[in-house]
C-alpha positions in Angstrom: -103.6 -146.4 147.1 -100.2 -145.1 148.8 -98.5 -145.2 150.3 -101.7 -147.5 150.4 -100.3 -150.6 149.9 -96.5 -150.1 149.1 -95.3 -152.6 151.7 -98.3 -154.4 152.7 -99.3 -156.7 155.5 -96.7 -159.1 156.6 -97.7 -161.8 159.0 -95.1 -162.0 161.6 -96.1 -164.6 163.9 -96.5 -165.5 167.6 -94.7 -163.6 170.4 -94.9 -164.8 173.9 -95.1 -161.7 176.2 -95.5 -162.0 180.0 -97.3 -165.3 179.3 -99.7 -163.9 176.7 -99.7 -164.8 173.1 -99.4 -161.7 170.8 -100.0 -162.1 167.2 -99.0 -159.3 165.0 -99.8 -158.6 161.4 -98.2 -155.4 159.7 -99.5 -153.5 156.7 -97.2 -150.7 156.0 -96.5 -148.7 153.0 -93.2 -146.8 152.4 -92.7 -143.6 150.5 -89.7 -144.6 148.5 -88.4 -147.7 146.7 -85.2 -147.3 148.5 -86.9 -147.7 151.8 -88.9 -150.6 150.4 -85.7 -152.4 149.5 -83.7 -151.8 152.7 -86.4 -152.7 155.1 -87.3 -156.3 155.9 -90.8 -157.4 155.5 -91.4 -156.8 158.2 -89.4 -157.8 161.3 -90.6 -154.9 163.6 -93.0 -154.7 166.4 -95.8 -152.2 166.8 -95.0 -148.7 166.4 -92.5 -147.3 169.0 -94.4 -144.1 169.6 -98.2 -144.2 169.6 -100.8 -141.8 171.1 -104.6 -141.8 171.6 -106.7 -140.7 168.7 -107.3 -137.4 170.3 -109.6 -135.8 167.6 -111.5 -139.2 167.1 -111.0 -138.8 163.2 -109.4 -142.2 162.9 -111.9 -143.9 165.2 -114.7 -142.3 163.1 -113.3 -144.0 160.0 -112.9 -147.4 161.4 -116.4 -147.2 162.9 -117.9 -146.2 159.4 -116.2 -149.1 157.8 -117.4 -151.7 160.6 -121.0 -150.2 159.9 -120.8 -151.5 156.4 -120.8 -155.0 158.0 -123.4 -154.2 160.3 -120.8 -154.2 163.3 -120.6 -151.4 165.9 -117.4 -149.8 167.3 -116.8 -151.7 170.5 -114.1 -150.2 172.7 -113.7 -153.4 174.6 -112.8 -155.2 171.3 -110.9 -152.4 169.3 -108.2 -149.9 169.9 -107.4 -147.2 167.5 -104.1 -145.4 167.8 -102.3 -142.7 165.9 -98.5 -142.8 165.4 -95.9 -140.4 163.9 -93.4 -143.2 163.6 -92.8 -143.2 159.9 -90.1 -145.8 160.1 -92.5 -148.5 161.4 -95.8 -147.3 160.3 -95.7 -145.0 157.2 -99.5 -145.3 156.7 -101.4 -148.0 158.8 -100.8 -151.3 160.6 -102.8 -154.1 162.3 -101.9 -155.8 165.5 -103.6 -158.2 168.0 -102.6 -158.2 171.8 -106.0 -159.4 173.1 -107.7 -156.4 171.4 -107.9 -155.8 167.8 -105.6 -152.8 167.1 -105.2 -150.6 164.2 -102.6 -147.9 163.9 -102.7 -144.9 161.6 -99.9 -142.5 160.7 -101.2 -139.0 161.5 -99.2 -137.1 159.0 -100.2 -139.5 156.2 -103.9 -139.3 157.3 -103.7 -135.4 157.3 -102.0 -135.5 153.8 -104.4 -137.6 152.0 -107.4 -136.1 153.7 -106.7 -132.5 152.1 -108.4 -133.4 149.0 -112.1 -134.7 149.3 -111.4 -136.8 146.2 -108.8 -138.8 148.2 -111.0 -139.5 151.2 -111.8 -142.9 149.6 -108.3 -143.7 150.0 -108.3 -143.4 153.9 -111.5 -145.5 154.1 -109.9 -148.2 151.8 -106.8 -148.3 154.1 -109.0 -148.8 157.0 -111.1 -151.4 155.4 -108.0 -153.4 154.2 -106.6 -153.5 157.8 -110.1 -154.4 159.2 -110.2 -157.1 156.5 -107.1 -158.7 158.1 -108.9 -158.7 161.3 -112.2 -160.2 159.9 -110.4 -162.7 158.2 -108.6 -163.6 161.4 -105.2 -163.3 159.6 -103.8 -162.0 162.9 -104.6 -165.5 164.5 -103.4 -167.5 161.5 -99.6 -166.7 161.2 -99.1 -169.6 158.9 -101.5 -168.2 156.3 -99.7 -167.4 153.0 -99.1 -163.6 152.8 -100.4 -163.4 149.3 -103.7 -164.9 150.3 -103.9 -162.8 153.3 -103.5 -159.6 151.1 -105.9 -160.7 148.3 -108.6 -161.3 151.0 -107.9 -158.0 152.6 -108.0 -156.2 149.1 -111.5 -157.8 148.6 -112.6 -156.1 151.9 -111.5 -152.8 150.7 -113.4 -152.9 147.4 -116.4 -154.3 149.1 -116.6 -151.6 151.8 -116.2 -148.8 149.1 -118.8 -150.4 147.1 -121.2 -150.4 150.1 -120.2 -146.7 150.6 -121.4 -145.9 147.1 -118.0 -145.1 145.7 -117.8 -145.4 141.9 -115.7 -148.3 140.5 -113.0 -146.0 139.2 -113.0 -144.3 142.7 -112.6 -147.7 144.2 -109.8 -149.2 141.9 -108.0 -145.8 142.1 -106.4 -147.4 145.1 -104.4 -149.8 143.0 -101.9 -146.9 142.2 -100.8 -147.2 145.7 -100.1 -150.9 145.6 -96.5 -152.4 146.0 -94.5 -152.0 142.9 -93.0 -154.6 140.7 -90.2 -155.5 143.0 -92.4 -156.4 146.0 -92.3 -160.1 144.9 -93.7 -161.4 148.1 -97.1 -159.7 147.3 -99.8 -160.7 145.0 -99.3 -159.3 141.4 -101.0 -156.0 140.6 -103.5 -157.7 138.3 -104.7 -160.1 140.9 -105.1 -157.3 143.6 -107.0 -155.2 141.2 -109.3 -158.1 140.4 -109.8 -158.8 144.1 -110.6 -155.2 144.7 -113.0 -155.0 141.9 -114.7 -158.3 142.8 -115.4 -156.8 146.3 -116.8 -153.8 144.7 -119.1 -156.0 142.4 -120.4 -158.0 145.3 -121.2 -154.8 147.3 -122.9 -153.3 144.4 -124.5 -156.7 143.2 -123.3 -156.0 139.7 -123.8 -158.7 137.3 -123.5 -157.4 133.9 -124.2 -160.3 131.6 -126.6 -163.0 132.3 -124.6 -166.3 131.8 -125.6 -168.3 128.7 -125.4 -171.4 131.0 -125.7 -172.1 134.7 -121.9 -172.7 135.2 -120.2 -170.2 133.0 -119.5 -166.7 133.9 -120.4 -167.0 137.6 -117.4 -169.4 138.2 -115.1 -167.2 136.0 -115.9 -164.1 138.3 -114.8 -165.7 141.5 -111.5 -166.5 140.2 -108.7 -163.8 140.2 -105.8 -166.0 138.9 -104.3 -163.4 136.3 -103.8 -166.3 133.6 -103.6 -165.6 130.0 -106.5 -166.8 127.8 -106.1 -170.4 126.3 -103.6 -169.8 123.2 -105.6 -172.4 121.3 -108.7 -170.2 121.6 -107.3 -166.6 121.4 -104.5 -164.8 119.8 -103.3 -162.0 122.0 -101.0 -159.0 121.8 -99.8 -156.8 124.6 -99.9 -153.0 124.4 -102.5 -152.9 121.8 -106.1 -151.8 121.5 -109.1 -152.4 119.1 -110.9 -149.0 118.9 -114.7 -149.1 118.9 -117.1 -151.7 118.2 -118.0 -152.4 121.8 -120.7 -154.7 122.8 -122.8 -152.8 125.4 -123.4 -154.6 128.6 -126.0 -153.3 131.1 -126.4 -150.2 128.8 -122.9 -149.3 128.7 -119.5 -150.5 127.2 -117.1 -152.3 129.5 -117.2 -154.9 132.3 -115.4 -153.6 135.4 -114.0 -155.7 138.2 -112.8 -158.7 136.3 -109.4 -160.0 135.2 -108.1 -161.1 131.8 -109.1 -164.8 132.1 -112.5 -163.9 133.0 -112.7 -161.3 130.2 -112.0 -164.2 127.8 -114.5 -166.4 129.5 -117.1 -163.5 128.9 -116.3 -163.4 125.3 -116.7 -167.1 125.1 -120.3 -166.8 126.3 -121.4 -164.2 124.0 -122.0 -165.4 120.3 -121.5 -162.1 118.7 -118.2 -161.4 120.4 -115.2 -161.6 118.0 -112.5 -160.5 120.5 -111.9 -158.1 123.4 -109.8 -155.3 124.6 -108.8 -155.7 128.2 -107.7 -152.5 130.2 -105.3 -154.1 132.7 -104.5 -150.8 134.4 -108.2 -150.5 135.5 -109.6 -154.0 135.3 -112.2 -153.3 132.6 -113.1 -155.8 129.6 -114.4 -154.4 126.4 -116.1 -157.1 124.3 -115.9 -156.5 120.4 -118.5 -157.4 117.9 -116.2 -156.4 115.1 -112.4 -156.2 114.8 -111.2 -152.8 113.7 -107.5 -152.0 113.2 -105.0 -152.1 115.9 -103.6 -149.1 117.7 -100.8 -148.8 120.4 -102.1 -148.5 124.0 -99.9 -149.7 126.9 -102.9 -150.4 129.4 -104.6 -152.6 126.9 -104.2 -156.4 125.8 -106.2 -157.5 122.8 -107.6 -161.1 122.3 -109.1 -162.4 119.1 -111.0 -165.5 118.8 -109.4 -168.2 116.6 -109.3 -169.0 113.6 -109.5 -165.3 113.0 -106.2 -163.4 113.2 -105.1 -160.2 114.7 -106.2 -157.1 112.8 -103.8 -155.0 110.7 -102.1 -151.9 112.3 -103.8 -148.5 111.9 -101.3 -146.8 109.9 -103.2 -143.4 110.1 -103.4 -143.4 113.9 -102.0 -140.3 115.7 -99.1 -140.7 118.0 -99.1 -139.0 121.3 -97.3 -138.9 124.7 -99.5 -138.8 127.9 -97.6 -137.3 130.9 -98.6 -138.5 134.4 -97.2 -136.4 137.3 -96.2 -138.0 140.7 -96.4 -141.4 139.2 -93.7 -144.0 138.6 -93.6 -147.3 136.6 -91.9 -150.1 138.5 -91.7 -152.7 136.0 -88.3 -154.2 134.7 -86.6 -151.5 132.5 -85.7 -152.5 129.0 -82.1 -151.2 129.5 -80.1 -149.9 132.3 -81.6 -146.6 133.8 -79.2 -143.6 133.1 -78.9 -140.1 134.3 -80.4 -137.4 131.9 -80.6 -133.6 132.2 -84.3 -133.3 132.8 -87.7 -134.7 132.3 -87.9 -133.8 128.7 -84.7 -135.5 128.0 -86.1 -138.6 129.4 -89.3 -138.3 127.4 -87.2 -137.8 124.2 -85.3 -141.1 124.9 -88.6 -142.9 125.0 -90.0 -141.1 121.9 -86.8 -142.0 120.1 -87.1 -145.7 120.8 -89.6 -147.9 118.8 -89.5 -150.5 121.7 -90.2 -148.0 124.6 -93.9 -147.6 125.5 -93.6 -146.0 129.1 -90.8 -143.9 130.9 -90.1 -142.8 134.4 -87.9 -139.9 135.5 -86.7 -139.6 139.2 -86.8 -135.8 140.0 -83.9 -135.8 142.6 -81.4 -138.1 140.9 -82.4 -137.5 137.3 -82.2 -141.1 136.6 -84.5 -142.1 133.6 -86.0 -145.6 133.0 -87.7 -146.9 129.9 -89.9 -149.9 129.5 -91.4 -151.9 126.8 -94.3 -153.2 128.9 -96.0 -152.3 132.1 -98.8 -153.3 134.5 -99.4 -149.6 135.3 -98.2 -146.6 137.2 -97.8 -146.2 141.0 -98.2 -143.1 143.3 -94.6 -141.7 143.8 -94.2 -138.1 144.5 -90.3 -138.6 143.8 -91.1 -139.3 140.0 -92.9 -138.0 136.9 -93.7 -140.5 134.1 -95.2 -140.8 130.7 -96.4 -143.4 128.2 -96.9 -143.5 124.5 -100.5 -144.2 122.9 -102.2 -143.7 119.6 -105.6 -142.1 118.9 -107.6 -143.7 116.2 -108.8 -141.8 113.2 -111.6 -144.4 112.8 -115.4 -143.9 113.8 -116.1 -145.7 117.1 -118.5 -148.1 115.5 
């Protein structure tokens, strides 16, 4: 989501004001990487210019989120403000001064509310901020930022699940998470897992009955982002195994889990020979047969040992998928350079065997190419693309 989490909740600490302890937690999302790199995380007070939520829209959003927990909007406990102060609050912030406060950037709210499809973003932002309050992060300044962010992400996923958002609509917020340089925040894969775990709990989704009382239930409660045990699985990044999916609850794919949990699921299913894990969307596809490998940046494949990785599908068709207003924020394979236009950037990637994704900054005409990525982020300053292959094989 955004500006949804581009520079997220920073636990600042205690401030003694007129004899009253004030605890401040900031969750802000900046519009440009340059801003993100210049601004400290986040040595600022509450927004300098705030106004009452005159149209009541922000208050209605918070009230709807609270309702998912069986809570009522209590004006004695909550204050909802709107600010146009982009420097301090590009999107939203949380604060506590005797009352639980949430600040929304008015221009940002108006912008993402133009499309009905993006209304989930607004609710997810509010749920994330409320998650900081319900988790008492504002009263625990010693709490590790990464843990606080993961807990708030869980709340965002839980609330959207309770509001009947689909899994895809819910995890779409991941495109607004902090980029690869936001090292103080949890890795994208962990946050995606926490969002999905919240959604799963809200929808009471448990796709595969565990073969034993201990197995998958424990695996689904951990979003550690670890790679599978190399003694049990041989893995390959940027690859997919097409077709031969084991159906779970009547459909292919297990949503809302991470890579380690995906491998744990495969361990529990006797017919599972391996898996393809979509790390951009947090979906695990168990395989009952191993077809040939194809190139696909979102995917990681794992094959149960002693079997080896399948051979390459030499007949697969190459294509480039263009994603507008998106940016990859991983470590570039080579120094970014200025090019003539987007098509020139695309051509650089196509000409390189190592390139799997690329991003083009519109204003500066700077092109970056990558050999691996955790996925694209929302950024209106950039257009991007990635290579993939379409298999010529039958799905099963």
